[in-house]
C-alpha positions in Angstrom: 2.4 -23.1 -19.3 5.6 -21.0 -19.6 6.3 -17.2 -19.6 7.6 -16.4 -23.1 7.5 -12.6 -23.2 8.0 -9.8 -20.7 7.6 -6.0 -21.1 8.2 -3.4 -18.4 7.2 0.2 -18.8 6.6 3.3 -16.7 3.5 5.4 -16.8 2.8 8.8 -15.2 -0.6 10.0 -14.3 -1.7 13.3 -12.8 -3.3 13.6 -9.4 -6.1 16.0 -8.3 -7.2 17.7 -5.1 -7.7 16.9 -2.3 -4.8 14.5 -2.8 -2.6 16.9 -4.9 -0.3 18.5 -4.0 0.7 15.6 -1.8 3.4 16.8 0.7 5.3 14.3 2.7 8.5 14.9 4.7 10.6 14.3 1.6 8.9 16.3 -1.1 5.6 17.4 -2.7 4.1 15.8 -5.8 1.0 16.0 -8.0 1.5 12.9 -10.1 2.0 9.2 -9.8 4.6 7.1 -11.6 4.3 3.3 -11.7 6.2 0.5 -13.3 3.9 -1.9 -15.1 4.9 -5.5 -15.9 3.3 -7.4 -18.7 3.8 -11.2 -19.0 2.8 -13.3 -22.0 2.7 -17.1 -22.1 3.1 -19.8 -24.7 -0.6 -20.5 -24.7 -1.6 -16.9 -25.5 -2.5 -15.5 -22.0 -1.5 -12.1 -20.7 -1.0 -11.0 -17.1 -0.3 -7.6 -15.7 1.5 -6.4 -12.5 2.3 -3.0 -10.9 4.9 -1.8 -8.5 5.9 1.8 -7.5 8.6 3.4 -9.6 9.6 5.8 -6.8 12.2 3.5 -5.3 13.0 0.7 -7.7 15.7 2.6 -9.5 17.7 2.6 -6.3 17.8 -1.2 -6.2 19.3 -2.2 -9.5 21.4 -1.1 -12.5 20.2 -1.3 -16.1 16.7 -1.3 -17.5 13.8 -3.2 -15.8 13.2 -5.3 -18.9 16.8 -6.5 -19.3 17.0 -7.5 -15.6 13.5 -9.0 -15.4 13.7 -11.1 -18.6 16.9 -12.7 -17.4 15.1 -14.2 -14.4 11.5 -14.5 -15.5 11.3 -15.9 -19.0 10.8 -19.7 -19.1 9.1 -19.8 -15.7 5.7 -21.4 -15.0 3.5 -18.6 -13.6 1.8 -21.2 -11.3 5.1 -21.4 -9.4 4.6 -18.2 -7.4 6.0 -19.6 -4.2 9.2 -20.5 -5.9 9.4 -17.0 -7.4 8.9 -15.5 -4.0 11.7 -17.7 -2.5 14.2 -17.5 -5.4 13.9 -14.0 -6.9 17.2 -12.0 -6.6 15.6 -8.8 -7.8 14.6 -7.0 -4.6 11.1 -6.7 -3.2 9.8 -4.0 -5.6 10.6 -5.8 -8.9 9.8 -9.2 -7.4 6.3 -8.0 -6.4 5.5 -6.6 -9.9 6.3 -9.9 -11.5 4.5 -11.9 -8.8 1.3 -9.8 -9.3 1.4 -10.5 -13.1 1.8 -14.2 -12.3 -1.3 -14.2 -10.2 -3.1 -12.4 -12.9 -2.0 -15.2 -15.4 -3.1 -17.9 -13.0 -6.6 -16.3 -12.7 -6.9 -16.1 -16.5 -5.8 -19.7 -16.9 -8.3 -21.0 -14.3 -11.0 -18.4 -15.1 -11.1 -17.5 -11.4 -10.8 -14.1 -9.6 -7.7 -13.8 -7.5 -9.6 -13.8 -4.2 -10.9 -17.3 -5.0 -7.3 -18.5 -5.6 -6.3 -17.0 -2.2 -9.0 -18.9 -0.3 -12.3 -17.2 -1.0 -14.0 -14.0 0.0 -14.3 -13.0 3.6 -15.5 -9.5 2.9 -17.9 -8.3 0.2 -16.5 -4.8 0.1 -13.3 -3.2 1.4 -13.3 -0.2 3.7 -10.9 2.5 2.7 -9.0 5.2 4.6 -8.6 8.6 2.9 -5.2 10.1 2.8 -3.8 13.7 3.1 -0.4 15.2 2.7 1.1 17.6 5.3 -1.2 20.6 5.5 -1.5 23.7 7.7 -4.3 24.0 10.3 -7.0 25.6 8.1 -6.4 23.4 5.1 -6.4 20.3 7.3 -9.6 21.4 8.9 -11.3 21.9 5.5 -10.1 18.7 3.9 -11.2 16.6 6.9 -14.7 18.0 6.5 -14.6 17.2 2.8 -13.6 13.6 3.5 -16.5 13.2 6.0 -18.9 14.5 3.2 -17.4 11.9 0.8 -18.3 9.1 3.3 -14.9 8.1 4.6 -14.6 7.0 8.3 -10.8 7.2 8.5 -8.1 9.7 7.6 -4.3 9.2 7.4 -2.0 12.2 7.1 1.6 12.5 6.3 3.9 14.1 8.9 7.5 14.0 10.0 9.0 17.5 9.3 8.4 19.0 12.7 6.5 18.0 15.8 4.7 21.3 16.2 3.6 21.2 12.5 2.2 17.7 13.1 0.3 18.8 16.2 -1.1 21.9 14.5 -2.4 19.7 11.6 -4.0 17.2 14.0 -5.6 20.1 15.9 -7.1 21.3 12.6 -8.6 18.0 11.8 -10.1 17.5 15.3 -11.4 21.1 15.3 -13.0 20.5 11.9 -14.7 17.1 12.3 -14.2 16.1 16.0 -14.1 12.3 16.2 -16.0 11.7 13.0 -12.8 10.4 11.5 -10.5 7.8 12.9 -7.1 9.5 12.6 -3.7 8.2 11.7 -0.5 10.2 11.2 2.6 8.9 9.4 6.0 10.6 9.8 7.7 8.2 7.4 10.6 7.5 9.8 11.1 11.2 10.3 12.0 11.4 14.0 14.7 10.2 16.4 13.5 8.9 19.8 14.1 12.3 21.5 11.3 13.7 19.3 9.1 10.7 18.8 8.6 9.9 22.5 7.3 13.4 23.6 5.3 13.7 20.4 3.5 10.4 21.0 2.5 11.6 24.4 1.4 15.0 23.1 -0.8 13.2 20.6 -2.6 11.2 23.3 -5.4 13.8 23.8 -6.3 13.6 20.1 -7.3 10.0 20.3 -5.3 8.7 17.3 -6.1 5.3 15.8 -2.3 5.0 15.5 1.0 6.8 15.1 2.7 5.2 12.1 6.5 4.5 11.8 7.7 7.6 13.6 11.3 6.4 13.8 13.7 4.7 11.3 12.9 1.1 10.2 15.7 -0.5 12.1 14.6 1.0 15.5 12.4 -1.9 16.4 13.6 -2.0 20.0 12.9 1.7 20.3 9.5 1.2 18.8 8.7 -1.4 21.5 9.9 1.1 24.2 7.8 3.8 22.7 4.7 1.6 22.7 5.2 1.0 26.4 5.6 4.7 27.2 2.4 6.1 25.5 -1.3 5.5 25.2 -1.0 6.4 21.5 -1.1 3.1 19.5 2.0 2.5 17.4 2.0 1.1 13.9 4.9 0.0 11.7 5.1 0.1 7.9 8.7 0.5 6.6 9.9 -2.1 9.2 7.4 -4.6 7.8 9.3 -6.5 5.1 10.3 -10.1 5.6 8.6 -12.7 7.9 11.8 -12.7 9.9 11.5 -8.9 10.6 7.9 -9.2 11.4 8.5 -12.1 13.8 11.0 -9.8 15.7 8.4 -7.0 15.8 5.8 -9.3 17.3 8.2 -10.9 19.7 9.2 -7.5 21.1 5.6 -6.3 21.1 6.8 -3.3 19.1 3.5 -2.5 17.2 -0.2 -2.4 17.7 -0.8 -2.5 14.0 1.2 -3.6 10.9 1.0 -2.2 7.4 2.4 -4.7 4.9 2.5 -3.8 1.1 3.4 -6.0 -1.9 6.3 -3.8 -2.9 7.9 -4.1 0.6 7.0 -7.8 1.2 8.0 -9.1 -2.3 4.4 -9.6 -3.4 1.0 -10.9 -2.3 2.5 -14.1 -0.9 4.8 -12.0 1.3 1.9 -9.8 2.5 -0.1 -12.9 3.4 2.8 -14.4 5.3 3.0 -11.2 7.4 -0.7 -11.2 7.9 -0.7 -14.8 9.2 2.0 -14.0 11.7 0.2 -10.9 12.9 -3.1 -12.8 13.1 -1.5 -15.4 15.4 -0.3 -12.5 17.6 -3.7 -10.8 17.6 -2.2 -7.7 15.8 -4.4 -6.3 13.0 -3.1 -5.3 9.6 -3.8 -2.5 7.2 -2.8 -2.7 3.6 -0.4 0.1 2.8 -0.9 2.3 -0.3 1.8 3.8 -2.6 -0.6 6.0 -4.6 -1.6 2.9 -6.4 -3.1 2.7 -9.9 -5.8 0.2 -10.8 -3.7 -2.9 -11.0 -2.2 -2.7 -7.5 -5.5 -1.4 -6.1 -7.1 -4.6 -7.4 -4.4 -6.7 -5.8 -5.1 -4.9 -2.5 -8.9 -5.6 -2.8 -8.4 -9.3 -3.5 -5.8 -9.8 -0.8 -7.8 -7.9 1.9 -11.1 -9.7 0.9 -9.5 -13.1 1.4 -7.2 -12.5 4.4 -8.7 -12.5 7.9 -6.2 -10.1 9.6 -7.1 -6.9 7.6 -9.8 -5.7 10.0 -9.3 -1.9 9.7 -9.8 0.6 6.8 -7.0 0.2 4.2 -5.0 3.2 2.9 -6.2 4.5 -0.5 -5.5 7.5 -2.7 -7.2 6.1 -5.8 -9.9 8.8 -5.8 -7.1 11.4 -6.2 -6.1 10.1 -9.7 -7.2 12.1 -12.8 -7.4 8.9 -14.7 -6.2 5.3 -14.7 -4.7 2.7 -17.1 -7.6 0.2 -16.4 -11.1 0.5 -17.7 -13.6 0.9 -16.2 -12.1 2.6 -13.2 -12.7 1.3 -9.7 -15.6 2.9 -7.9 -15.6 4.2 -4.3 -19.0 4.4 -2.6 -19.4 5.7 0.9 -15.7 5.0 1.7 -15.9 1.4 0.4 -14.7 -0.3 -2.8 -16.1 -3.6 -4.3 -13.8 -6.5 -5.0 -13.5 -7.2 -8.8 -15.2 -10.4 -10.0 -13.3 -11.0 -13.3 -10.5 -13.6 -13.7 -7.2 -12.8 -12.1 -7.0 -9.2 -10.9 -10.4 -8.7 -12.5 -9.5 -5.5 -14.3 -8.9 -4.7 -18.0 -5.8 -2.7 -19.0 -6.6 -0.1 -21.6 -3.8 -0.2 -24.2 -4.7 3.3 -25.4 -4.2 4.7 -22.0 -0.9 2.9 -21.7 0.3 4.7 -24.8 -1.1 8.0 -23.6 0.6 7.9 -20.2 3.8 6.0 -20.9 7.1 7.9 -20.2 
């Protein structure tokens, strides 16, 4: 079986409250753009992949299709490990193709992805709700809404100012107490002179973790921060290659790791990270990039079949106005079922692709 056709296209879908408007330390947005990769084979099969569009245009020149076709056409989709090892396209584009390869393998074997990855360890996947930076009163109200929706865990954005972060955390705790496990994510927003006292100030709020407070290259500083505070430290942007993760683990720089396909070059890369973390007794959380239905499905299959994902996984799917798959994934009581169809187990709606393509 060989890949004979590749199409890459960008779709844009609106988001709704309580996700929208989603304010992080960089900007605020009320929509999600994703790059979709469609692969076709010489025996008539089709596979789909998804990767965030927010960052990919910073990693290459030219159009995605021109670049991808050069390196993908003629490959056997079963050779995913070779693709992971050989792709010169950067982690974002590599991951989109790899996901579509796994989808093709599933359709060729008529097996859901979780079975190809070793079988299901979890029947359903626990999700963490997400929230942008909000003032005290809004944070308090949204936290109550998430409790009513059945979520057990909340992750907020942060990173513009320490006092703003503390005010938001106070609002959440005043609103729901300890009914929600709480994570905050400054997205590398602080230098050590801010991150260290902020981590100590957060101790009384009993966070599940403080995610990537400093730039990704500050692994040694993250290790020092972890030793200086009772607030658990998580790393996401630093979690890329197995080599980087091995350094994190050797330095004891994190209590939790957050791998993602777009940062780790695909599902294979995520599972390599998870295996290293499991050996070090460090739990993993699957990171979310405001994923549409394809990448959400990939998360579900990966988490279901990988032991180390023992905590609630980030999710903003409930904040989409629509999706490009049909039917949509369902969230019940803060959990999502793992698809049972072949490959990713979801069906792309071509009509919705046309509707939302940009």
